[in-house]
C-alpha positions, 0 to 999 in steps of 0.5 A: 500499499503504499509507495515505500520504494519511494523510501529506500530511493530517498534513504539511499545516497544516488549521485545525480546531477539531474535537476530532479529524479523520478522513479515508478514501481517494476512488475516485480513489486508485489503487496499482499495483507494477511489477515485472520478469521475464526479458526482460519487465516487468509492471505491475499496478494496483488501483484499490479501496483502502480507507483511514482515518485518525484525527488530533487536534485540531491535525493534529499528533498522529496518533491511528490510520492504515490502508490495505487493498488487496484483492488480489483487485483486481490486475489485470495487463492479462492474465488469465493474468499477474493469476492468477499474481500473485494466487496470488504473493500467496496471495490464497486465504489472505491476501485483503488487504496493509495498511499500518498507520501508527505515525508521520510525519516531516514534513520530507521527508514520510516514513510510518513503519509495518507493512506486511503482504504474504502474512500477513508483516508488516515495518517499513517507511518510505515516502517521499511528496510531498504536493499540497494539493487544493481542498475540504481534500483532499490528494493524496499520491503516491510509491513504495517499492522492496520485495524479494518475499523479504522476505514470505516469496514466493519469486519466481515462474518459469515454463517450467522456469525460463526465465521468471523474477521478479526479486525486486524490486519497485517499489510506487507509490501516489497517494492521494487523501484528504478529510474525513470530515463527522462524524455527525449525531446522532439527530433532526438535532442 
C-alpha cells in the first residue's frame, strides 16, 4: 500500500546531476494482506501496482510520491474469499487503495503519508528496510498492522456469525523502484 520504494530512493545516496529524479515501480513489486478469521487465516495478494516518486537534485528533497493498488486485482487464492475481500474493500465504489507520501525519516527508514482504503483517508507511518540493487534500482520491504474499523470497514461475518474476520490485518510490501529515463525532446535532442 504504499509507495515505500520511495523511502529507499530517498534513503540511498544516489548521486545525480539531474534537476529532478523520477522513479517508478517495477513489475516484480508485490503487495499483500494477511489476516485471520475464526479458525483460519488468509493471504490476499496484489501483483499489479503503480507508483511514482519525484525527488530533487540531491535526492534529499521529496517532491511527491504515490502508490496505487487496484482492488480489482486482489486475489485471495479462492474465488469466494477473493469476492468477499473485494466486497469488504468496497471495490465497486472505491476501486483502489492509495498511499500518498508526505515525509520520510532516514534512520530507521520510516514513511509518513495518507493511506486511503474504501474511501477513508488516515495518516499512517510505515517502517521499512531497503536494499540497493544493480542498475540503480532499490528494493523496500516491510509491513504495518492496521485495523479495518479505522477505515470504516466492519469486519465481515459469515455463516450467521459463526465465522468472523478479525479487525486487525497486516499489510506487507516488497517494492522495487527504478529510475525513470528522461523523455527525449522532439528531433532526438
